GUSE-715512 format. One line per 10 residues: number of its first residue (from 1); for each residue x, y, z of N, C-alpha, C. Coordinates in Angstrom, 1 decimal. Each point is the difference from the previous one (the first is absolute). Example, Ala and Ser with C-alpha at 12.3 -4.5 7.8 and 13.67 -1.06 7.14 Angstrom:
<nodes>
1	13.2 -5.7 7.8 -0.9 1.2 0.0 0.9 1.2 0.0 | -0.4 1.1 -0.7 0.9 1.1 0.0 -0.8 1.1 0.8
</nodes>
This chain:
<nodes>
1	-17.6 -9.6 -23.3 0.1 0.5 -1.3 0.5 -1.2 -1.0 | -0.7 -0.3 -1.2 0.4 -1.0 -0.8 1.0 0.5 -0.9 | 1.3 -0.5 0.2 1.2 0.6 -0.6 0.1 -0.2 -1.4 | -0.5 -1.1 -0.6 0.3 -0.3 -1.4 -0.8 1.0 -0.9 | -1.3 0.3 0.0 -0.5 1.0 -0.8 0.5 1.4 0.3 | 0.5 0.3 1.2 0.7 1.4 0.0 1.2 0.0 -0.8 | 0.9 -1.0 0.1 1.2 -0.1 -0.7 -0.1 0.0 -1.5 | -1.0 -0.9 -0.5 -0.3 -0.1 -1.4 -0.5 1.4 -0.6 | -1.1 0.5 0.8 -0.4 1.3 -0.5 0.8 1.1 0.0 | 1.1 -0.1 0.9 1.0 1.1 -0.2 1.2 -0.3 -0.9
11	0.3 -1.2 -0.1 1.2 -0.3 -0.8 -0.3 -0.2 -1.6 | -1.1 -0.6 -0.3 -0.2 -0.1 -1.4 -0.1 1.3 -0.8 | -0.8 1.0 0.5 0.0 1.2 -0.9 1.4 0.7 0.0 | 0.7 0.0 1.1 1.3 0.8 0.2 1.1 -0.8 -0.8 | -0.2 -1.3 -0.1 1.0 -0.9 -0.7 -0.3 0.2 -1.6 | -1.2 0.1 -0.4 -0.4 0.3 -1.4 0.8 1.4 -0.5 | -0.1 1.0 0.8 0.6 1.3 -0.3 1.5 -0.1 -0.1 | 0.6 -0.8 1.0 1.4 -0.2 -0.1 0.4 -0.7 -1.2 | -0.7 -1.2 -0.3 0.3 -0.7 -1.2 -0.2 0.8 -1.2 | -0.9 0.7 -0.2 -0.2 1.1 -1.2 1.1 0.9 -0.2
21	0.4 0.5 1.2 1.2 0.9 0.0 1.2 -0.7 -0.5 | 0.3 -1.1 0.5 1.2 -0.8 -0.4 -0.1 -0.6 -1.5 | -1.3 -0.5 -0.4 0.1 -0.7 -1.2 0.0 1.2 -1.1 | -0.7 1.1 0.1 0.0 0.9 -1.0 1.0 1.2 0.2 | 0.9 -0.3 1.0 1.2 0.9 0.3 -0.5 1.5 0.0 | -1.1 0.2 0.9 -0.6 1.3 0.2 1.1 0.8 0.7 | 0.2 1.2 -0.5 1.1 0.8 0.7 -0.5 0.4 1.4 | 0.8 -0.3 0.9 -0.1 0.4 1.5 0.8 1.1 0.3 | -0.4 0.8 1.0 0.8 1.1 0.5 1.3 -0.6 0.8 | 1.2 0.7 -0.1 1.1 -0.5 0.7 -0.3 -0.1 1.5
31	0.7 -0.8 0.7 -0.2 -0.2 1.4 0.7 1.3 0.7 | -0.7 0.4 1.1 0.4 1.2 0.7 1.4 -0.1 0.4 | 0.8 1.1 -0.2 1.4 0.0 0.4 0.1 1.2 1.1 | 0.9 -0.4 1.0 0.2 0.7 1.1 1.5 0.4 0.2 | 0.4 1.1 0.5 1.4 0.3 0.2 0.6 -0.9 1.0 | -0.9 -0.3 1.1 0.5 -0.9 1.1 -1.1 -1.0 0.2 | 0.0 -1.2 -0.7 -1.1 -0.8 0.2 0.0 -0.6 1.4 | 1.0 -0.3 0.8 0.1 -0.4 1.4 -0.7 0.9 0.9 | 0.3 1.3 -0.2 -0.6 1.1 0.8 -1.4 0.0 -0.3 | -0.5 0.0 -1.2 -1.4 -0.1 -0.3 -0.7 -1.0 0.7
41	0.5 -1.2 0.0 -0.6 -1.2 0.6 0.0 0.1 1.5 | 1.0 0.6 0.6 -0.1 0.2 1.4 -1.0 1.0 0.3 | -0.1 1.1 -0.8 -1.0 1.0 0.3 -1.4 -0.7 -0.1 | -0.2 -0.7 -1.0 -1.3 -0.8 -0.3 -0.4 -0.8 1.2 | 1.0 -0.7 0.7 -0.4 -0.8 1.1 -0.3 0.8 1.1 | 0.6 1.1 0.3 -0.3 1.0 1.0 -1.5 0.6 -0.2 | -0.3 0.3 -1.1 -1.3 0.5 -0.4 -1.0 -1.2 0.3 | 0.3 -1.1 -0.3 -1.0 -1.1 0.4 -0.2 -0.2 1.4 | 1.0 0.2 0.8 -0.1 0.0 1.5 -1.0 1.1 0.5 | 0.1 1.1 -0.7 -0.9 1.2 0.4 -1.4 -0.3 -0.5
51	-0.2 -0.6 -1.2 -1.2 -0.5 -0.5 -0.6 -1.1 0.9 | 0.7 -0.9 0.4 -0.5 -1.0 1.0 -0.5 0.7 1.2 | 0.8 0.8 0.6 -0.5 0.7 1.3 -1.2 0.7 -0.2 | -0.2 0.7 -1.2 -1.2 0.8 -0.1 -1.3 -1.0 -0.2 | 0.3 -1.2 -0.6 -1.0 -0.9 -0.2 -0.4 -0.7 1.3 | 0.9 -0.2 0.9 -0.3 -0.6 1.3 -0.7 1.1 0.8 | 0.4 1.2 0.0 -0.6 0.9 0.8 -1.4 0.2 -0.5 | -0.2 0.1 -1.3 -1.3 0.4 -0.6 -1.1 -1.1 0.2 | 0.3 -1.2 0.3 -0.9 -1.1 0.1 -0.9 0.2 1.2 | 0.4 0.8 1.1 -0.8 0.5 1.1 -1.1 1.0 -0.4
61	0.3 0.7 -1.0 -0.9 1.2 -0.3 -0.7 -0.1 -1.4 | 0.4 -0.9 -0.8 -0.4 0.0 -1.4 -0.1 -1.5 -0.4 | -1.2 -0.3 -0.6 -0.2 -1.2 -0.7 1.0 -0.4 -1.1 | 0.4 -1.3 0.0 0.8 -0.3 -1.2 -0.6 0.2 -1.4 | 0.9 0.2 -0.9 -0.6 0.3 -1.3 -0.9 -1.1 -0.6 | 0.3 -1.2 0.3 -0.8 -1.1 -0.6 -1.3 -0.1 0.5 | -0.4 0.8 1.1 -1.3 0.0 0.5 -0.7 1.1 -0.6 | 0.4 0.9 -0.8 -0.4 1.2 -0.4 -1.4 -0.2 -0.6 | -0.3 -1.1 -0.6 -1.2 -0.1 -0.8 -1.3 0.1 1.0 | 0.3 -0.3 1.3 -1.2 0.0 1.0 0.0 1.2 0.9
71	0.9 0.9 -0.3 0.1 1.2 0.9 -0.9 1.1 -0.3 | -0.4 0.7 1.0 -0.6 1.3 -0.4 0.9 1.0 -0.5 | -0.7 1.1 -0.6 1.0 0.9 -0.8 1.0 0.7 0.9 | -0.3 0.3 1.3 0.9 0.7 0.9 1.3 -0.9 0.3 | -0.4 -1.2 0.1 1.1 -1.0 0.3 0.9 -0.3 -1.2 | -0.7 0.0 -1.2 0.9 -0.2 -1.2 0.9 1.2 -0.3 | -0.5 1.2 0.3 0.7 1.2 -0.1 1.3 -0.1 1.0 | -0.3 -0.3 1.2 1.0 -0.1 1.0 1.1 -1.1 -0.4 | -0.4 -1.1 -0.5 0.9 -1.0 -0.5 0.8 0.5 -1.1 | -0.6 0.7 -0.9 0.7 0.5 -1.2 1.1 1.0 0.5
81	-0.4 0.9 1.0 1.0 0.8 0.6 1.2 -0.5 0.5 | -0.3 -1.2 0.6 1.2 -0.7 0.6 0.9 -0.6 -1.2 | -0.6 -0.4 -1.1 0.8 -0.5 -1.1 0.8 1.2 -0.6 | -0.6 1.1 -0.2 0.7 1.1 -0.5 1.3 0.4 0.9 | -0.3 -0.2 1.3 1.0 0.3 1.1 1.2 -1.0 -0.2 | -0.4 -1.2 -0.4 1.0 -1.1 -0.3 0.9 0.3 -1.2 | -0.7 0.7 -0.9 0.7 0.3 -1.3 0.9 1.2 -0.1 | -0.3 0.9 1.1 0.6 1.3 0.0 1.7 -0.2 0.1 | 0.5 -0.8 0.9 1.5 -0.1 0.1 0.6 -0.3 -1.4 | -0.6 -1.0 -0.7 0.4 -0.4 -1.3 0.1 1.2 -1.0
91	-1.1 0.7 0.0 -0.1 1.1 -1.0 1.1 1.0 0.5 | 0.2 0.3 1.3 1.0 1.0 0.3 1.3 -0.5 -0.4 | 0.4 -1.2 0.2 1.3 -0.7 -0.5 0.1 0.4 -1.5 | -0.9 -0.4 -0.8 0.0 0.2 -1.4 0.2 1.5 -0.4 | -0.6 0.9 0.7 0.1 1.4 -0.3 1.3 0.5 0.4 | 0.5 -0.3 1.3 1.2 0.6 0.5 1.2 -0.5 -0.8 | 0.0 -1.3 -0.6 1.0 -0.5 -0.8 -0.1 0.3 -1.6 | -1.2 0.6 -0.2 -0.3 0.4 -1.4 0.0 -1.3 -0.8 | -0.5 -1.0 0.5 -0.2 -1.3 -0.7 -1.3 -0.1 -0.9 | 0.0 -0.6 -1.1 -1.2 -0.1 -0.9 -0.9 -1.0 0.4
101	-1.2 0.0 -0.3 -0.9 -1.1 0.3 0.3 -1.2 -0.7 | 0.8 0.0 -1.1 0.3 -1.3 -0.6 1.1 -0.8 0.8 | 0.6 0.6 1.0 0.9 -0.8 1.0 -1.1 -0.7 0.9 | -1.3 -0.1 -0.1 -0.8 -0.8 0.7 -0.8 -0.8 -0.8 | 0.5 -0.4 -1.3 -0.8 -0.9 -0.9 -1.2 0.7 -0.4 | -0.1 1.4 0.1 -1.2 0.7 -0.4 0.3 0.5 -1.5 | -0.7 -0.5 -1.0 0.5 0.4 -1.4 -0.3 1.5 -0.4 | 1.1 0.5 -0.4 -0.1 1.4 -0.6 -0.1 0.0 -1.5 | 0.3 -1.1 -0.6 -0.2 -0.3 -1.5 -1.0 -1.0 -0.2 | -0.8 0.1 -1.0 -1.0 -1.0 -0.3 -1.0 -0.2 1.0
111	-0.3 1.1 0.7 -0.9 0.0 1.2 -1.2 -0.8 -0.2 | -0.8 0.6 -1.1 -1.4 -0.5 -0.3 0.1 -1.4 -0.4 | 1.1 -0.4 -0.7 0.0 -1.5 -0.4 0.0 -0.9 1.2 | 1.0 0.4 0.9 0.1 -0.8 1.2 -1.4 0.1 0.8 | -0.5 1.1 0.1 -1.2 0.1 0.8 -1.3 -0.8 -0.6 | 0.0 0.0 -1.3 -1.2 -0.8 -0.6 0.2 -1.5 0.0 | 1.2 -0.3 -0.2 0.4 -1.5 0.0 -0.1 -0.5 1.4 | 0.4 0.7 1.1 -0.1 -0.3 1.4 -1.5 -0.2 0.5 | -0.7 0.9 -0.5 -1.6 0.0 0.2 -0.6 -1.4 -0.6 | 0.4 -0.2 -1.3 -0.4 -1.3 -0.7 0.4 -1.2 1.0
121	1.2 0.0 0.4 0.5 -1.1 0.8 -0.8 -0.1 1.3 | -0.4 1.0 0.5 -0.8 0.0 1.3 -1.2 -0.6 -0.2 | -0.7 0.2 -1.2 -1.2 -0.5 -0.3 0.2 -1.7 -0.3 | 1.1 -0.1 -0.6 0.3 -1.5 -0.3 0.3 -0.7 1.3 | 0.5 0.7 1.1 0.2 -0.8 1.2 -1.3 -0.4 0.7 | -1.1 0.9 -0.1 -1.3 -0.4 0.4 -0.5 -1.2 -0.7 | 0.1 0.0 -1.3 -0.5 -1.1 -0.8 0.7 -1.3 0.3 | 1.3 0.0 0.2 0.9 -1.2 0.4 -0.4 -0.6 1.3 | -0.2 1.1 1.1 -0.4 -0.3 1.3 -1.3 -0.7 -0.1 | -1.0 0.5 -0.6 -1.4 -0.5 -0.1 0.1 -1.3 -0.6
131	0.7 -0.2 -1.0 0.1 -1.4 -0.7 0.6 -1.0 0.9 | 1.1 0.4 0.8 0.5 -1.0 0.9 -0.6 -0.5 1.0 | -1.1 0.8 0.4 -0.9 -0.5 1.2 -1.4 -0.4 -0.4 | -0.1 0.1 -1.4 -1.3 -0.5 -0.5 -1.1 1.0 0.3 | 0.3 1.3 -0.1 -1.1 1.0 0.3 -0.1 1.1 -1.1 | 0.1 -0.6 -1.3 -0.1 1.0 -1.0 -1.5 0.8 -0.1 | -1.0 -0.6 0.6 -1.3 0.5 0.1 0.0 1.3 1.0 | 1.1 0.2 0.8 0.1 1.1 0.9 0.7 1.2 -0.7 | 0.6 -0.2 -1.3 0.6 1.2 -0.7 -0.8 1.4 0.1 | -1.3 -0.1 -0.5 -0.8 1.2 0.0 -0.1 0.7 1.4
141	0.0 -0.8 1.1 0.1 0.5 1.4 1.2 0.6 0.3 | 1.2 -0.6 -0.3 1.3 0.5 0.2 0.2 1.3 -0.8 | -0.3 0.1 -1.2 0.2 1.1 -0.9 -0.9 1.3 0.5 | -1.2 -0.4 0.6 -0.8 1.0 0.4 0.6 0.6 1.4 | 0.5 -0.8 0.7 0.7 0.5 1.3 1.3 0.7 -0.3 | 0.6 -0.2 -1.2 1.3 0.6 -0.4 -0.3 1.5 -0.1 | -1.1 0.4 -0.6 -0.1 1.3 -0.3 -1.0 0.8 0.9 | 0.3 -0.2 1.3 -0.7 0.7 1.0 0.9 1.0 0.8 | -0.6 0.9 0.7 0.7 0.9 0.8 1.0 -0.7 1.0 | -0.5 -1.0 0.6 0.8 -0.8 1.0 1.3 -0.6 -0.6
151	-0.4 -0.5 -1.2 1.2 -0.7 -0.7 1.0 1.0 -0.5 | -0.4 1.2 -0.4 0.9 1.1 -0.4 0.8 0.5 1.3 | -0.7 0.0 1.1 0.8 0.4 1.2 1.0 -1.0 0.3 | -0.2 -1.3 -0.3 1.0 -1.1 0.3 1.1 0.2 -0.9 | -0.2 0.4 -1.2 1.0 0.1 -1.0 1.2 0.9 0.4 | -0.5 1.2 0.6 1.1 0.9 0.5 1.1 -0.6 0.9 | -0.4 -0.7 1.1 1.1 -0.5 0.8 0.7 -1.2 -0.7 | -0.6 -0.6 -0.9 0.7 -1.0 -0.7 1.1 0.6 -1.0 | -0.4 1.2 -0.6 1.1 0.7 -0.8 1.1 0.4 0.9 | -0.2 0.5 1.2 1.0 0.5 1.0 0.8 -1.1 0.4
161	-0.6 -1.2 0.2 0.6 -1.2 0.5 1.0 -0.5 -1.0 | -0.5 -0.2 -1.2 0.8 -0.5 -1.1 1.2 1.1 -0.4 | -0.3 1.2 0.1 1.0 1.0 -0.2 1.2 -0.3 0.9 | -0.4 -0.1 1.3 1.1 -0.1 1.1 0.8 -1.3 -0.2 | -0.8 -1.2 -0.2 0.8 -1.3 0.1 0.4 -0.5 -1.4 | -0.9 0.1 -1.0 0.4 -0.5 -1.4 0.5 1.3 -0.8 | 0.3 1.0 0.6 0.5 1.3 -0.7 1.2 0.4 0.7 | -0.1 0.9 1.0 1.1 0.6 0.8 1.0 -1.1 0.6 | -0.6 -0.8 0.8 0.9 -1.1 0.6 0.7 -0.9 -0.8 | -1.0 -0.6 -1.1 0.6 -1.0 -0.9 1.1 0.5 -0.7
171	0.0 1.2 -0.7 1.0 0.6 -0.8 1.2 0.2 0.8 | 0.1 0.5 1.1 1.1 0.3 0.8 0.6 -1.3 0.7 | -0.8 -1.0 0.3 0.5 -1.1 0.7 0.7 -0.9 -1.0 | -0.6 -0.1 -1.2 0.7 -0.7 -1.2 1.2 0.7 -0.5 | 0.1 1.3 0.1 1.2 0.7 -0.4 1.1 -0.3 1.0 | -0.4 0.1 1.3 1.0 -0.2 1.1 0.4 -1.5 0.3 | -0.9 -0.9 -0.2 0.3 -1.4 0.5 0.0 -0.9 -1.2 | -0.4 0.3 -1.1 -0.1 -0.9 -1.1 -1.5 -0.4 -0.3 | -0.2 -0.5 -1.3 -1.3 -0.4 -0.3 -0.8 -0.9 0.9 | 0.5 -1.1 0.3 -0.6 -1.1 0.8 -0.1 0.4 1.5
181	1.0 0.5 0.7 0.0 0.6 1.4 -1.0 1.1 0.1 | 0.0 0.8 -1.0 -0.8 1.2 0.1 -1.6 -0.3 -0.1 | -0.3 -1.0 -0.9 -1.3 -0.4 -0.2 -0.5 -0.7 1.2 | 0.8 -0.9 0.4 -0.3 -0.8 1.3 -0.3 0.9 1.2 | 1.0 1.0 0.2 -0.1 0.9 1.2 -1.3 0.9 -0.1 | -0.2 0.4 -1.1 -1.2 0.9 -0.1 -1.3 -0.8 0.1 | 0.0 -1.2 -0.4 -1.2 -0.9 0.3 -0.1 -0.3 1.4 | 1.0 -0.4 0.7 -0.1 -0.3 1.4 -0.4 1.2 0.8 | 0.5 1.2 -0.3 -0.5 1.2 0.6 -1.4 0.3 -0.2 | -0.5 -0.3 -1.2 -1.4 0.2 -0.3 -0.8 -0.8 0.7
191	0.4 -1.4 0.1 -0.8 -0.9 0.9 0.1 0.3 1.5 | 1.1 0.3 0.6 0.0 0.3 1.3 -0.8 1.1 0.6 | -0.1 1.1 -1.0 -0.7 1.3 0.5 -1.5 -0.3 0.1 | -0.5 -1.2 -0.6 -1.5 -0.3 0.1 -0.2 -0.6 1.5 | 1.0 -0.4 0.7 -0.3 -0.6 1.2 -0.8 0.9 1.0 | 0.4 1.3 0.3 -0.9 0.8 0.9 -1.3 0.2 -0.3 | -0.3 0.2 -1.4 -1.3 0.3 -0.5 -0.9 -1.4 0.1 | 0.6 -1.1 -0.2 -0.8 -1.1 -0.1 -0.3 -0.4 1.6 | 1.0 0.1 0.7 -0.2 -0.2 1.6 -1.1 0.8 0.6 | 0.1 1.3 -0.5 -0.9 1.1 0.6 -1.5 -0.1 -0.4
201	-0.1 -0.7 -1.3 -1.4 0.2 -0.7 -0.6 -1.5 -0.3 | 0.8 -1.1 0.3 -0.5 -1.2 -0.4 -0.2 -0.9 1.2 | -0.9 -1.1 -0.2 -0.3 -1.0 1.1 0.9 -1.1 -0.3 | 0.8 0.0 -1.0 0.8 -1.3 -0.3 0.9 -0.1 1.1 | 0.5 -1.4 0.2 1.2 -0.2 0.9 1.2 0.5 -0.5 | 1.2 0.1 0.8 1.2 0.4 -0.4 0.5 -0.9 -1.1 | -0.2 -1.3 0.3 0.5 -1.0 -1.1 -0.7 0.2 -1.4 | -1.4 0.3 0.1 -0.7 0.3 -1.3 0.5 1.4 -0.6 | 0.2 0.9 0.8 0.6 1.3 -0.5 1.4 -0.2 -0.6 | 0.8 -0.8 0.6 1.4 -0.3 -0.4 -0.1 -0.8 -1.5
211	-0.9 -0.9 -0.1 -0.2 -0.6 -1.3 -0.4 0.9 -1.0 | -1.0 1.0 0.3 -0.3 1.0 -0.9 1.2 1.0 -0.5 | 0.8 0.2 1.1 1.2 0.9 -0.3 0.9 -0.8 -0.9 | 0.2 -1.2 0.2 1.0 -0.8 -0.9 -0.6 0.0 -1.5 | -1.3 -0.1 -0.1 -0.6 0.0 -1.3 0.3 1.4 -0.6 | -0.2 1.0 0.7 0.2 1.4 -0.5 1.5 0.1 -0.5 | 0.9 -0.6 0.9 1.4 0.2 -0.3 0.3 -0.8 -1.5 | -0.7 -1.2 0.0 0.3 -0.7 -1.2 -0.6 0.8 -1.2 | -1.1 0.3 0.0 -0.7 0.8 -1.0 0.9 1.2 -0.4 | 0.5 0.8 1.1 0.8 1.2 -0.2 1.4 -0.3 -0.7
221	0.5 -1.2 0.4 1.3 -0.3 -0.9 -0.3 0.0 -1.3 | -1.0 -0.9 -0.5 -0.3 -0.1 -1.3 -0.4 1.5 -0.7 | -0.7 0.8 0.7 -0.3 1.3 -0.4 1.2 0.9 -0.2 | 0.9 -0.2 1.0 1.3 0.7 0.1 0.8 -0.2 -1.3 | 0.2 -1.4 -0.3 0.8 -0.3 -1.3 -0.7 0.5 -1.1 | -1.4 -0.1 -0.1 -0.7 0.5 -1.2 0.3 1.6 -0.2 | -0.2 0.7 1.0 0.1 1.4 -0.1 1.4 0.5 -0.3 | 1.0 -0.8 0.7 1.3 0.4 -0.4 0.3 -0.3 -1.4 | -0.6 -1.0 -0.6 0.2 -0.4 -1.4 -0.6 1.1 -0.9 | -1.3 0.4 0.3 -0.7 0.9 -0.8 0.4 1.4 0.3
231	0.4 0.2 1.3 0.3 1.4 0.4 -1.2 1.0 0.2 | -1.1 -0.5 0.4 -1.1 0.8 0.0 -0.9 -0.6 1.1 | -0.3 0.8 1.1 -0.6 -0.5 1.1 -1.7 0.0 -0.3 | -0.4 0.5 -1.1 -1.4 0.1 -0.2 -0.6 -1.3 0.0 | 0.6 -1.0 -0.5 -0.4 -1.5 -0.1 -0.5 -0.5 1.3 | 1.0 0.3 1.0 -0.2 -0.4 1.4 -1.3 0.6 0.6 | -0.1 1.3 -0.3 -1.2 1.0 0.5 -1.3 -0.7 -0.5 | -0.2 -0.2 -1.2 -1.4 -0.4 -0.6 -0.2 -1.5 0.2 | 0.9 -0.8 0.0 -0.3 -1.4 0.5 -0.3 -0.1 1.3 | 0.9 0.6 0.9 -0.4 0.1 1.5 -1.3 0.5 0.2
241	-0.5 1.0 -0.5 -1.2 0.6 0.2 -1.2 -0.9 -0.5 | 0.1 -0.5 -1.2 -1.0 -0.8 -0.7 -0.1 -1.4 1.0 | 1.1 -0.5 0.4 -0.1 -1.3 0.7 -0.5 0.2 1.3 | 0.2 1.2 0.7 -0.7 0.3 1.3 -1.5 0.0 -0.1 | -0.4 0.7 -1.0 -1.4 0.3 -0.3 -0.7 -1.5 -0.3 | 0.7 -0.7 -0.8 -0.5 -1.3 -0.4 -0.2 -0.9 1.2 | 1.1 -0.1 0.9 -0.2 -0.7 1.2 -0.9 0.4 0.8 | -0.2 1.3 0.3 -1.0 0.6 0.8 -1.5 -0.5 -0.4 | -0.2 0.3 -1.3 -1.2 -0.1 -0.6 -0.5 -1.4 0.0 | 0.9 -0.9 -0.4 -0.3 -1.5 0.0 -0.2 -0.7 1.3
251	0.8 0.5 1.0 0.0 -0.6 1.4 -1.2 0.5 0.8 | -0.6 1.2 -0.4 -1.0 0.5 0.9 -1.5 -0.2 -0.9 | 0.1 -0.7 -1.0 -1.2 -0.3 -0.7 -0.7 -1.2 0.5
</nodes>
């Protein structure tokens, strides 16, 4: 994987959003507050262990989400079922503790504003990525792939993944351990959980997989700081989705 286009395509759009929010002093929701931040962070880490265990177990029976573009319908449905199983413990915790969705950087105010801007930044990431590798002529192909049933299937696990790592975990880890440690820890967890899926479905060597995981962690650190600043996980969702489709479309052309 060519690291620079991925980093540029991810960071430039999200950096623009953060800069606009800071320059124009756009009102941001308050940071999530918890009665016992340390308890919340320990609970979040425990849920991650459960999450990782389900991921490891599911690799034997379900294809990883990143391969969903090439899967038959039955396999896609089975893979999505696994992702909803992964999400269930987090939903149960939110419900049982009567915690709002905005404690997961899910905007309950100015919802459509964040949604529309994050979609625009997703498209911007495609443009930046294509420019960075000199493949602007591939933009029509990427956009046509973006609005397919397979691509929309892929969006669902990306939403769930971002909700868990750049939503639920990031909010609680930063509350319990502080901004920098929380962002770093959530990024490392996000990178590490990719190991079983890559090993099970990739022909890459362990060293190559490790290099890819390090890149994922680096990008996730930047995304974590951005989403902590904006307090809205939507930006991670749409940039993540658009970058995945752009990489797939251009690499297989």
